[in-house]
C-alpha positions as CSV (number, residue, x, y, z in Angstrom):
1,M,111.8,103.0,118.9
2,P,111.0,101.4,115.5
3,E,110.0,104.0,112.5
4,E,107.3,102.8,110.2
5,L,106.9,103.9,106.3
6,I,103.8,103.5,104.8
7,M,103.2,103.8,101.1
8,R,100.3,102.9,99.3
9,G,98.4,103.6,95.9
10,N,95.8,103.3,93.5
11,T,97.6,101.4,90.6
12,P,95.8,99.8,87.1
13,S,95.1,96.6,87.1
14,G,98.1,95.2,84.9
15,T,100.7,97.3,85.5
16,N,103.3,98.0,87.7
17,E,105.5,101.0,89.3
18,V,108.4,101.7,91.6
19,L,108.1,102.1,95.5
20,N,111.3,103.8,95.8
21,F,113.6,103.8,98.4
22,T,116.7,105.4,97.2
23,G,118.0,108.9,99.0
24,H,117.1,107.3,102.6
25,T,119.0,107.9,105.5
26,P,122.5,105.6,106.0
27,G,122.5,103.3,108.3
28,Y,119.2,102.4,108.3
29,V,117.4,99.6,106.1
30,F,113.7,98.6,105.8
31,R,111.4,95.4,106.1
32,L,108.3,95.1,104.9
33,I,105.6,94.2,107.9
34,D,102.6,94.5,106.2
35,F,100.6,94.7,102.5
36,D,97.0,95.0,102.4
37,L,94.6,95.2,99.3
38,Y,91.3,97.0,98.7
39,P,89.1,97.2,95.6
40,S,89.1,100.7,94.1
41,T,85.2,100.8,92.5
42,S,82.1,99.2,92.4
43,I,82.7,97.5,96.4
44,G,79.5,95.6,97.1
45,D,78.7,95.3,93.7
46,A,80.8,93.5,91.7
47,N,83.0,90.5,91.7
48,G,86.9,91.2,92.4
49,E,90.5,89.0,92.4
50,L,92.9,91.4,92.7
51,C,96.4,90.4,93.5
52,A,99.6,92.0,93.8
53,T,103.3,91.2,94.1
54,I,106.7,93.5,95.5
55,T,109.6,92.1,94.6
56,A,113.3,93.6,94.9
57,A,114.3,92.0,91.7
58,N,115.1,94.4,88.5
59,T,112.2,92.5,87.2
60,Y,108.4,92.5,88.4
61,E,106.3,89.0,89.7
62,D,103.3,88.0,88.3
63,P,101.2,88.9,90.4
64,A,98.4,86.1,88.8
65,N,101.5,83.7,89.1
66,P,103.8,84.2,91.8
67,N,107.1,82.1,91.6
68,F,107.9,81.8,95.0
69,N,111.9,80.1,93.9
70,N,112.3,83.8,93.3
71,A,114.7,85.6,95.3
72,G,113.4,88.7,95.1
73,L,109.9,88.4,95.9
74,I,109.4,89.7,99.0
75,G,105.7,90.0,99.3
76,T,102.3,88.9,97.6
77,A,98.5,89.6,98.3
78,V,95.1,88.5,97.2
79,F,92.0,90.5,97.4
80,Q,89.0,87.9,96.6
81,I,85.1,89.0,96.5
82,G,82.1,87.3,95.0
83,K,78.5,89.5,94.5
84,Y,76.9,86.1,94.3
85,G,76.6,82.8,96.1
86,E,78.4,81.7,99.0
87,N,81.6,83.5,98.3
88,N,80.5,87.1,99.2
89,S,82.5,87.4,101.8
90,P,85.7,89.1,101.4
91,A,89.2,87.5,102.0
92,L,93.0,88.6,101.8
93,H,95.3,86.4,102.4
94,S,99.1,87.9,101.8
95,V,102.7,86.2,102.6
96,V,105.6,88.8,103.2
97,N,109.2,88.1,104.1
98,D,109.7,90.5,107.3
99,L,113.1,89.3,107.2
100,F,114.3,91.0,103.6
101,Y,116.4,94.4,104.5
102,I,115.2,96.6,101.4
103,T,117.9,98.8,100.5
104,Q,117.0,99.9,97.0
105,D,114.0,100.4,95.2
106,L,111.5,97.5,94.6
107,I,108.6,97.2,92.3
108,I,105.4,96.5,92.7
109,A,102.7,95.1,90.2
110,V,98.7,94.5,90.5
111,V,96.0,93.0,88.5
112,D,92.9,92.6,89.0
113,T,92.4,88.3,87.6
114,Q,88.2,88.8,87.2
115,A,87.0,89.0,83.4
116,G,85.5,92.1,82.1
117,S,86.8,95.7,83.1
118,P,89.6,95.2,85.6
119,M,89.3,97.6,88.1
120,N,92.6,99.7,89.4
121,V,94.5,97.8,92.6
122,N,94.4,99.9,96.3
123,W,97.4,98.9,98.0
124,Q,99.2,99.8,100.9
125,C,102.3,98.7,102.6
126,R,104.2,99.4,105.8
127,F,107.8,99.3,106.2
128,E,109.6,99.2,109.6
129,K,112.9,101.0,109.7
130,V,116.0,99.3,111.4
131,K,119.4,100.4,112.5
132,L,122.3,98.6,111.6
133,S,126.1,98.9,111.9
134,G,127.9,99.9,108.6
135,G,129.1,96.0,107.9
136,A,125.8,95.0,107.9
137,E,124.1,97.9,105.8
138,A,127.0,96.8,103.1
139,V,125.7,93.1,103.3
140,A,122.1,93.8,102.9
141,N,123.0,96.3,100.2
142,F,125.0,93.8,98.1
143,N,122.7,90.9,98.9
144,Q,120.0,92.8,97.5
145,F,122.1,94.7,94.4
146,T,123.0,91.0,93.6
147,I,119.5,89.5,93.6
148,A,118.7,93.0,91.3
149,D,121.2,92.3,88.7
150,G,120.3,88.4,88.9
C-alpha cells in the first residue's frame, strides 16, 4: 500500500525555502507526484501569474525562467489568471519528474511575475513513499548527492 506525504506552504514572492526530507525512514525514498499553485490574495480581483520550481540541486532554479537542462529540476508549475478580457479563466500547468527518487532536502522557489504588489504563493506538493532495497537506496542517495554537489 503506497504511503503519501503532502507538503504545503504560503511563500512570499521572490523567495525560496527548504523542503526537509532528512530523518525519514531508512529503506524508503520519495517521488514527487503532484505540484499545485494557488493565489493567496485578491482571488477574482486581480491578475496573477504565479510560478514555482522544485529542485534537488544546491541552488534553486529561477521559477520565471526554468532551465530543463538542469538535472536537479524535478518540478515546475505556473498558475495564470486575468481579471479582464479573454484571459479571465485560471490556467494551471505543472511538469513533474516523477521518476526522480528523493533522498535529501529539496528547494522550492516561487515568484508572482505580475508588476505591482506581488502576492504570496500558496503551493502544495504530494509525494509518494517508495520502498527500495539497500543498494537501490544507496544509488538514489548518491545520484541526488551528485546533483546537489555539482
